[in-house]
Backbone as numpy.savetxt, mean C-alpha at the origin, in Angstrom:
# Nx Ny Nz CAx CAy CAz Cx Cy Cz
-9.79 -8.17 -3.08 -10.81 -7.12 -3.17 -9.75 -6.06 -2.97
-8.77 -5.86 -2.56 -7.93 -4.54 -2.46 -7.18 -4.30 -4.07
-7.15 -5.27 -4.75 -6.83 -5.00 -6.10 -7.96 -4.24 -6.70
-8.91 -5.06 -6.94 -9.93 -4.26 -7.36 -10.48 -2.59 -6.69
-10.12 -2.50 -5.35 -10.31 -1.08 -5.01 -9.20 -0.37 -5.43
-8.21 -0.58 -5.48 -6.52 -0.28 -5.80 -6.89 0.34 -7.56
-7.61 -0.47 -8.13 -7.65 -0.25 -9.99 -8.89 0.93 -9.87
-9.83 0.80 -8.83 -10.79 2.01 -9.26 -10.50 3.21 -8.50
-9.46 3.05 -7.77 -9.14 4.58 -6.94 -8.03 5.06 -8.03
-7.55 4.28 -9.10 -6.90 4.71 -10.15 -5.31 4.59 -9.92
-5.01 3.42 -9.06 -3.52 2.97 -8.86 -2.85 2.18 -10.19
-1.53 2.73 -10.48 -1.19 2.32 -11.80 -0.17 1.24 -11.64
0.03 0.59 -10.78 0.63 -0.47 -10.65 0.93 -1.14 -9.18
0.89 -2.23 -9.13 1.16 -3.00 -7.97 2.51 -3.90 -7.84
3.22 -3.78 -6.82 4.10 -4.38 -6.55 4.23 -5.57 -5.51
4.45 -6.85 -5.74 4.41 -7.90 -4.79 5.52 -8.69 -4.61
5.46 -8.83 -2.99 7.07 -9.60 -2.86 6.60 -10.97 -3.31
7.72 -11.83 -3.78 7.53 -12.77 -4.25 7.11 -14.10 -3.18
7.69 -13.61 -1.99 7.50 -14.54 -0.78 6.57 -13.96 0.20
6.16 -14.49 1.08 5.14 -13.76 1.98 3.94 -12.79 1.93
3.52 -13.35 0.62 2.15 -12.17 0.19 1.27 -13.23 -0.33
-0.06 -12.87 -0.42 -1.11 -13.63 -1.17 -0.47 -13.58 -2.96
-0.79 -14.74 -3.10 -0.51 -14.94 -5.08 -1.66 -14.83 -5.54
-1.44 -14.65 -6.99 -2.62 -14.42 -7.71 -3.39 -15.81 -7.87
-4.19 -16.49 -7.15 -4.72 -17.76 -7.09 -6.05 -17.44 -7.86
-6.70 -18.51 -8.17 -8.30 -18.38 -8.83 -9.03 -17.40 -7.97
-9.08 -17.60 -6.49 -9.84 -17.09 -5.66 -9.30 -15.39 -5.44
-8.20 -15.26 -5.62 -7.77 -13.66 -5.68 -7.99 -13.29 -7.00
-8.19 -14.02 -7.72 -8.61 -13.38 -9.51 -10.06 -13.15 -9.52
-10.70 -13.60 -8.70 -11.88 -13.88 -8.68 -12.52 -12.57 -7.90
-12.01 -12.49 -6.84 -12.47 -11.36 -5.57 -11.81 -9.94 -6.50
-10.83 -9.97 -7.45 -9.73 -8.74 -7.95 -11.33 -8.07 -9.23
-12.33 -9.03 -9.70 -13.15 -8.60 -10.46 -12.91 -8.19 -11.64
-11.80 -8.67 -12.40 -11.38 -7.74 -13.56 -9.97 -7.17 -13.17
-9.90 -6.74 -12.08 -8.51 -5.41 -12.01 -7.36 -5.90 -12.50
-7.01 -7.42 -12.37 -5.83 -7.77 -12.74 -5.72 -7.52 -14.17
-6.55 -7.55 -14.86 -6.28 -7.39 -16.57 -5.97 -5.87 -16.70
-6.06 -4.97 -15.66 -5.91 -3.66 -16.18 -4.95 -2.96 -15.04
-4.47 -3.66 -14.43 -3.57 -3.29 -13.21 -1.99 -4.41 -13.16
-0.94 -3.42 -13.91 0.30 -4.00 -13.97 0.62 -4.48 -12.85
1.62 -5.48 -12.63 1.82 -6.26 -11.38 3.41 -6.62 -11.39
3.99 -6.22 -10.15 5.59 -6.71 -10.78 5.89 -7.45 -9.23
6.61 -8.50 -9.62 6.91 -9.38 -8.62 8.18 -9.36 -8.30
8.83 -8.88 -7.05 9.86 -8.47 -6.65 10.66 -9.70 -5.68
11.80 -9.75 -5.33 12.57 -10.73 -4.69 12.45 -10.30 -3.25
12.40 -8.74 -2.83 12.59 -8.15 -1.78 11.79 -7.14 -1.70
10.84 -6.70 -0.81 10.24 -5.31 -0.65 11.50 -3.91 -0.18
12.70 -4.43 0.78 13.28 -3.28 1.12 13.86 -2.93 -0.22
14.23 -3.61 -1.20 15.08 -3.18 -2.13 14.33 -2.73 -3.27
13.18 -3.19 -3.27 12.19 -2.59 -4.18 11.62 -1.03 -3.58
11.55 -0.86 -2.52 11.48 0.49 -1.92 12.47 1.43 -2.35
13.76 0.95 -1.98 14.76 1.77 -2.38 14.93 2.17 -3.82
14.73 1.24 -4.70 14.72 1.44 -6.35 13.45 2.48 -6.43
12.08 2.31 -6.04 11.28 3.38 -5.85 11.60 4.77 -5.76
12.52 4.75 -4.74 12.80 6.29 -4.10 14.04 6.51 -5.21
14.62 5.85 -5.62 15.84 6.23 -6.82 15.07 6.67 -8.02
13.97 6.30 -8.13 12.98 6.46 -9.46 12.44 8.05 -9.05
12.49 8.30 -7.71 11.85 9.87 -7.59 10.13 9.46 -6.91
9.89 8.25 -6.44 8.82 7.86 -6.12 8.57 8.37 -4.56
7.54 8.58 -4.08 7.57 8.87 -2.77 6.82 7.79 -2.13
7.59 7.61 -1.10 7.29 6.00 -0.52 6.86 6.07 0.89
5.62 5.61 0.79 4.66 5.94 2.37 4.33 4.42 2.95
4.59 4.41 3.92 4.41 2.97 4.60 3.19 3.19 5.47
2.18 2.05 5.66 1.11 2.26 6.43 1.58 1.21 7.66
1.59 1.81 8.75 1.65 0.85 9.94 1.01 1.43 11.16
0.07 0.85 11.59 -0.99 1.18 12.84 -0.19 1.60 14.07
1.18 1.24 14.10 2.04 1.96 15.22 2.69 3.41 15.01
2.36 4.02 13.60 3.35 5.00 13.26 2.16 6.43 14.23
3.37 7.56 14.20 2.76 8.27 15.06 2.01 9.21 14.04
2.61 9.31 12.98 1.92 10.43 11.86 0.73 9.93 11.49
-0.44 10.66 11.05 -1.80 10.19 10.67 -1.54 10.37 8.83
-2.20 9.39 8.57 -2.47 9.26 6.97 -3.08 10.93 6.36
-4.03 11.18 7.36 -4.78 12.63 6.94 -4.04 13.53 7.00
-2.82 13.69 7.56 -2.03 14.88 8.03 -0.92 14.83 6.94
-0.61 13.78 6.02 0.33 13.66 5.34 0.83 14.43 4.34
1.61 15.01 3.94 1.80 16.29 2.89 2.42 15.21 1.71
1.40 15.73 0.57 1.50 14.85 -0.66 1.76 16.30 -1.39
3.32 15.70 -2.22 3.69 16.65 -3.45 2.91 15.91 -4.91
3.59 16.66 -5.79 3.15 16.23 -6.96 3.76 14.80 -7.54
4.78 14.45 -6.90 5.50 13.31 -7.34 4.75 11.82 -7.07
5.27 10.97 -8.02 4.32 9.67 -7.60 4.11 9.07 -6.32
3.35 8.40 -5.89 3.33 7.91 -4.65 3.18 6.55 -4.65
3.85 5.71 -3.90 3.62 4.25 -3.48 3.55 3.98 -2.03
2.30 3.31 -2.01 1.67 3.07 -0.60 2.37 1.77 -0.45
3.03 1.51 0.91 3.52 -0.13 1.25 2.74 -0.41 2.12
2.14 -1.70 2.42 1.00 -2.00 3.32 1.94 -3.30 4.02
1.81 -3.12 5.11 2.35 -4.31 5.83 1.36 -5.73 6.19
2.08 -6.63 6.91 1.01 -8.06 6.45 0.20 -7.29 7.95
-0.83 -8.22 8.12 -1.69 -8.23 9.01 -1.06 -8.58 10.36
-1.11 -8.05 11.26 -0.63 -8.57 12.90 0.43 -7.88 12.72
1.71 -8.37 11.86 2.99 -8.05 12.22 3.62 -6.60 11.37
2.44 -5.88 10.40 2.65 -4.61 10.08 3.94 -4.53 8.96
4.44 -3.59 8.88 6.01 -3.23 8.21 7.12 -3.94 8.90
7.90 -4.53 8.03 9.21 -5.04 8.45 10.12 -3.82 9.07
10.96 -3.78 10.00 11.94 -2.86 10.56 12.58 -1.95 9.28
12.99 -3.19 8.24 13.79 -2.39 7.07 12.72 -1.65 6.06
11.91 -2.45 5.85 10.80 -1.64 4.96 10.29 -0.18 5.71
10.15 -0.18 6.46 9.91 0.90 7.43 11.06 2.17 7.28
12.13 1.63 7.42 13.25 2.66 7.60 13.78 2.96 6.39
13.18 2.26 5.16 13.35 3.19 3.74 12.18 3.65 3.10
11.33 3.72 3.94 10.12 4.45 3.24 10.29 6.13 3.80
9.89 7.00 2.86 9.93 8.20 3.12 9.10 8.75 4.42
7.88 8.11 4.63 7.17 8.58 5.33 6.64 7.05 6.13
6.05 7.12 7.30 5.14 5.93 7.74 4.23 6.47 8.47
2.83 6.25 8.17 1.79 6.92 8.69 0.78 5.85 9.18
-0.31 5.95 10.02 -1.37 5.33 10.55 -2.48 5.71 10.19
-3.58 5.12 10.25 -4.83 5.54 9.96 -5.49 5.63 11.39
-5.81 6.68 11.72 -6.61 6.99 13.09 -7.87 5.98 13.03
-8.11 5.50 14.18 -9.27 4.58 14.57 -9.85 5.16 15.72
-11.11 5.12 15.88 -11.94 5.87 16.87 -12.60 4.97 17.64
-12.71 3.50 16.94 -13.74 2.61 17.67 -12.90 1.80 18.60
-13.72 0.89 19.26 -13.03 -0.22 20.27 -12.14 -0.94 19.53
-12.00 -1.47 18.24 -11.06 -2.18 17.58 -9.75 -1.55 17.74
-8.86 -2.19 17.79 -7.47 -1.75 17.48 -7.07 -1.79 16.03
-7.55 -2.14 14.66 -7.20 -2.41 13.82 -8.02 -2.23 12.58
-7.49 -2.05 11.38 -8.45 -2.49 10.02 -7.60 -3.38 9.45
-8.13 -4.62 8.64 -7.57 -5.37 7.98 -6.75 -4.86 7.07
-5.93 -5.29 6.44 -4.70 -4.63 5.31 -5.87 -4.31 3.92
-6.98 -5.26 3.80 -7.48 -4.67 2.51 -8.57 -3.56 2.66
-8.83 -3.24 4.02 -9.62 -1.85 4.35 -8.77 -0.69 4.44
-7.48 -1.23 5.16 -6.65 -0.12 5.26 -5.58 0.35 3.83
-5.65 -0.43 2.90 -5.25 -0.01 1.73 -6.06 0.40 0.64
-7.54 0.06 1.01 -8.29 0.66 0.31 -8.26 2.33 0.33
-8.58 2.21 1.99 -8.94 3.81 2.23 -7.62 4.82 1.97
-6.31 4.24 2.02 -5.09 4.95 1.92 -5.37 5.39 0.26
-5.24 4.49 -0.77 -5.61 4.49 -1.88 -6.65 5.55 -2.49
-7.77 5.65 -1.81 -8.72 6.70 -1.85 -8.23 7.95 -1.19
-7.74 8.10 0.08 -7.21 9.27 0.38 -6.07 9.93 -0.76
-5.19 9.30 -1.32 -4.14 9.70 -1.99 -5.17 10.23 -3.22
-5.79 9.34 -4.05 -6.59 9.77 -5.16 -7.38 11.09 -4.95
-8.19 11.48 -3.73 -8.88 12.42 -3.17 -8.06 13.65 -3.26
-6.83 13.46 -2.64 -5.69 14.88 -2.97 -5.40 14.98 -3.95
-5.17 14.34 -5.05 -4.86 14.32 -6.02 -5.69 15.14 -7.01
-6.86 15.20 -6.80 -7.88 15.42 -7.90 -8.04 17.36 -7.51
């Protein structure tokens, strides 16, 4: 469902780690409801190196982590391309990936629960970036 939401928000590509990530199974393809056909995807050996390469290319890399002090809604976005990095549910971003991001932000939560699932958090972040870019 996150791939479908990302495509609908105008995301122009997705980077997936070869290991420790959900792969493009028939179930994922069905949940994406056609988004996979319109969304370029790259599999990488490791996220830390991919984050570094994105930064070298002038992409502003923003990590999402529930423990971050800065809010997604206070994030300053300039005109450069943005990459959102989502951590795993439960563990969040690895220390090395977080260190390589330009910013690490959280989504403020006001209810009794302490976290969103990665699909909901990713969808919200994609649409927040899209909203600010329009």
